[in-house]
N, C-alpha and C positions, 0 to 999 in steps of 0.2 A: 183391604185390598181393593185397588181401583178396578172398576168394571171394565172388562175387555171391550174395545170398540168393535162394532159390527156394521158392515155395509152390504148393500146388494151387489155393488160392483166396485172393485179397486182398479184404477187405471195406472199402470206403471209407465210414467213418462208424461210430462206436462207441455210437450211441444204441440204443433198444430194437429197431429193425429189424435192425441189424447184429448185435447181441448174440443175438437170437432165432435168426437164421440160423446163427450160429456154433454155438449150442447144438444145433440140429437136424442140422447137418452132423456134429457130433461123435457124435450118437446114431446116425447112419448110417455111422459109421466113417471119416469124412473129418476128420482132425485136423490136417493140415498147412495151417493157416489163419492168416492174419495180419489182425488188425483194426487199422485206422488211424483214430485220432481226432484231429482238428485242434486241439481244445482241450486244456488242461492238466489238466482234471478231467472226470469222467464226468457225464452228465446236465446239461450246461451249457445246453442249449437246450430243444427241445420236450419231451423225455422228462422232464426235471426240473421243468417248469413246467406240467404238465397238471393236470386236475381229479382225476386218480387215481380214475377211476370206470369202471364198465361199465354201459352203457345199451343194451340190444340193439336196441330198436326203432329203425328208420331208414327214411327215405323212399327212400333209394337201395337198390335191391334187391341189388346186388352187395355193398355194405357190410353190409347186413342179414344176408345169408347168411354172410359172413365173421365177423360178430359172434356169430352163433349157433354157428358152428363153434368159434370161440375160447372161448366161454363154457363149453363142455364140458370143455376143459382146465382152466380156472380152478376149476371146481367139483370136479373130480376129478383134480388134478395127480398126477404120479408121487410115490410116498411120500418119495423122497429129494430132491425138487425144491428145496424151500425149508425154512428153519428154522421158519417160521410160515405158516399158511394165507394164500395170496395174496389171497383174496377174502373180504370181510366183507359178507354179504348184508343190507343195510339196506333194500333195495327202491328202485325208481325209479317215480315217479308222473308220467306224461306227460299234460299237460292239453290239451284240445281245445275249440274253440268248437263251436257247434251243427252247422255244416256239416262241420267236420273230423271230428266224432265220428260223424256219419251215414256219412261215407266210410269211417271206420275200421270201423264195424259191417259194412259191405259187404265188407270184406277179412278179416273174422274167420276164416273157414274157411281161406282161403289162408295167412294168417299162422301158424295152428296147424299146417297141413300142412308149412310150411317148418321147423317145430320151435321156434317162439317160444312160450314159456310165459308166460301173462299172464292177468289178469282185466280185464274191462271194468267200470268203476264209474260210477254215476250221481253227479250233483253232491252230493247229500246224503251219500253214502258217502265221497266225496272230502273234503268239509269235516269229516267226523267223524275222518278220519285226520290232517288238517292243519287245525286250526280257524282258523288265521290267514288262510286263503284266502277271498277274497270273489268276484271274477271273476263279475260279474253275467251275462255271456253264456256261461258255461261249458255245454258240452254233455255232458261226461263226461271220463273219463280211462282210459288204459291203465296198469295197475299190474303191474309185473314184480317179484314179491316176491323172486326169487333174485338180482337184479342189485344193484349196490352199489359199494363202495369197494375199490380195488386198492392193494396195497402196492407202489408203483412201484419204490422203491429196493430193496426186498427181491427183487422180480422181476428187475430188472436185474442185481443181484449174483448171483442164482441162475443166470441164463442164462450169465453170464461165468464163474462158478466151475466149472460143469460143462463149459463149452467149453474152459477151460484144462486141466481134468483129462483131456480128450480130446486134448490136444496143441496147442490154439490158442494163439497169442501175441497180445498187444495192446500198442500203443504210443500213449501220449498225447503231445500236442504235435507230432503228425506230420502236417503239412499236405501234401496232395498238390498239387504244383505242375504236374504234367502226367502224361500217360499215355504209355507206350512203345508205339509202332506198329512192327510187324514183319511184312512180307509180307501186308499187308492185314488184319491182326488186332491186337488189343490183347494185349500180352505182358507187361505189368507197369506199375509206377507210378514216377514220378520224385519223390523227396523232396528236401529241401534239401541233404542230405549224401550221397545215394546213389540208385541205382536198384534196385528189387526186382522180380524176375521172378515171374510166376504163370501158371498155365494159364487162369485166369479172374479177371477183375476185376469185383466187384459194386458197383454204385452204390447205396449206402444212406446217402447224404449229406444226407437231409432237405431243408431249405430250399436247400441248395447243390447239389441233384441235377442241376438244369439245367446248372450250370457244369461239373460232372463229365461230363455227357453231351456237352457241347460239346468238352471235351478229347478225347473218344473219337471225335469226328466221327460220332456215332451218329444214330439216328432222332431227328428233331426233335420230341421229346415236350414239349408245352406244360405246364409245371408252374408254379403260382402260389402262393408263400407268402402266408399271410394271418394277420394278428395276431388272437389271442384273449386277452382280459384276464380277470383274476380279482381279487377283493378280499375282505377279511374285515372283519367288524364285530360288535359285541356283539349277541347275540340279546335278545329281550324278557325283562326281568327277572321278570315275573309269569307266565311260561308255561314249562312243561317241554317243551322242543323237542328235547332230545337224542336222542329215539327217533323223530323224524320221518324219513320217507324222503327221498331226493333228489327235488326237485320241478322239473320241466322244463316250461316253457310257451313253445312257439313263437309263439302269438299275442302274447305280451308280450316276446318275445326276451330272456328271462332264464331262468337256472336257479339254484337255491340248495340248499344241503345243510348240515346241522350239521357243524361241523369243530372238534374239540378244544375244546368249550365255547363256540365262537363260531358265527357263520354265515358261510359262504363263498358268494359270488354271482359269476356271470359275466354280463356284458352281451351275451354271444353275438355280440360284434363280429367282423366278418370284413373287416378293412381290408387290402387288397392292398398289399404292399410287397416290396422286394427282400430278400435274405438279410441279416439284421442281428440286433442284440440289442435287441428292442423293449421299449417301456414303455407303460403305459396313459396316456391323457390325461384331464384333468378333465372335458371335455365328454362323453366316452363314459360315464364313471361317473355323472355327473349325470343324463344322459338315461336310464340304466338304473334309477336310483332313482325317477325319475318314472314309469317303467313299472311298477316294483315297487309303487308307491303305488296303482296300479289293480288289482293282483293280490292283494297282502297288505299293506295300509297300516300295520298294526301293526308290521311288520318294518322299516320305513324307519328307518335309523339317523341319529343326529346327526353321527357322525364315522366315518371309515374308519380301520381299524387297520393294515392292510397291503395292498399291491397289487403285482401283477406281470403280465407278459404273456409269451406264447410264440408261436412261428410254427407254423402247421399248413399243410402243403403239399398242394395239390390239383391233379389233372389236370382237364382241361376237362369231362369227364363225371362227375367226382366219385369214380371208382373207382381203386383203386391200380394201379400199373404194375409188373408182376412178370413177368419172363421174359427170355430171351436177346434181345439186340438183333437185329433182322432184317437190319440193314445193316452191322454190325460184329462179326465173330466175336471171341470172347474177352471180350465185354462183356455184363453182365447187369444188368437194372434191378430194384431193390427200393425203390420210391419212391412218393410220392403217397398216403400213408396217411391224409391229411386229419386229422380229429380223432379217429380211431379206432385210432391206431397201437399203443397199448398193449394195449387189450382184444382186438384182432384179431391180435396178434403170434404167438400159438400157431398160428393158422390159416395166415397167410401165411408164417411161418417154415418150417413143414412143407412147404407147397406149393413154396416156393422151393428148399428142400433136395431135394425129390423131383425137380424139374426139373433141378437141377444134377447129381444123381447118375444119374438114369435117363432124363431128357428128357421125362418125363410125370408126371402125378399123378392118382390116382383119387379124391382128396379133393374136387376142385372142377373146374368147367368152366374150364380155364385160359385159353381164348380170351377170356373176359370180363375178364381181367387183362393179357393180352399186349400188349407195346408195338407190335406190328404192327397193332393196331386203329386206330392213328393214321395218316392217309393221307400226311402230309408226311414225306419221308425226310431223309437227312442234307444238310447245307448244300452239299456238293460236288455231289451229284446234283441238288439243286434248281437250282443255277446252271447245270448242264449242260442240264437240261430247259428252262430259260429261254432259253439260247443256241439250242437246237434249235428252239424255238417262234418265235424271232426270225428 
């Protein structure tokens, strides 16, 4: 009989979350790690379909602080981390209407104290930077000159290369069909051909994280995958737009950025759906072009060149879920990164590694991320409570 495999940590999910954790575990000396990816290729879902950008400003304070923490890594990564710089600072210009800009001005001191580096720009300065913008009701913009584009595939490969050098293993096409329960804790995973034991199973399954949580009979964390679409089109022929920053407009629910001689735009759609392989719909794209006509009419294209969608998974409060499950020993959450999974991966990867290695982290107030912030517990306990109340 073949000897059953044993690992210190099994990570369910080989996207950016699982890869970053494996990297930071390796940096902490934990190399007996197995990463399981259900697809036959890397970056098949959210990681490979992102806008590949870092935009630190965020309305959610937890995500904002994680972005700021993550950006420090991207600007000054370890010398041997990647073959090429992971960040190209093209700048990000976030537009606001009059009321939104007044609110932003009121938060200026707070945002700087948090560590956000930015300039506040009036409409004339904004239009000087991106002449195509009209936006009659513009109040101003927050310009983050050090933000920009991330080399997602280079980052993913760097995380995994270092993790493997530290002893981690990875299997593609390895769908987890169930978790192994032993004496009230999770002790491994069940694959199609075998069971694998581990001291800890980490749920980094992206849009499938709720399913893995149910396998563990863990805390009932409500996670919702939401579709986000992107498409490309030809930029204006009579304008040099290649040096424009990324432009983000919440009032118009679009953002756009130069991309390899074209323009890339997102309708900023957030369509709730189950775990799947999503695709954009014509209505969403058409509606976003109508909104673009109000923001920058000269950019509206006659045709679309390429389109794609990915799923971004959110907890109900918009913050990631990171930490040991309070109801099921041996099970750890690394989920709900929303639309900031790549840019915040150095932050939450280190925080998660800290918690796994020592049970605490000095990098962040981990109670803001912990799964025990959700009041509903596992399904078995919920049924027991219902019986007791009946």
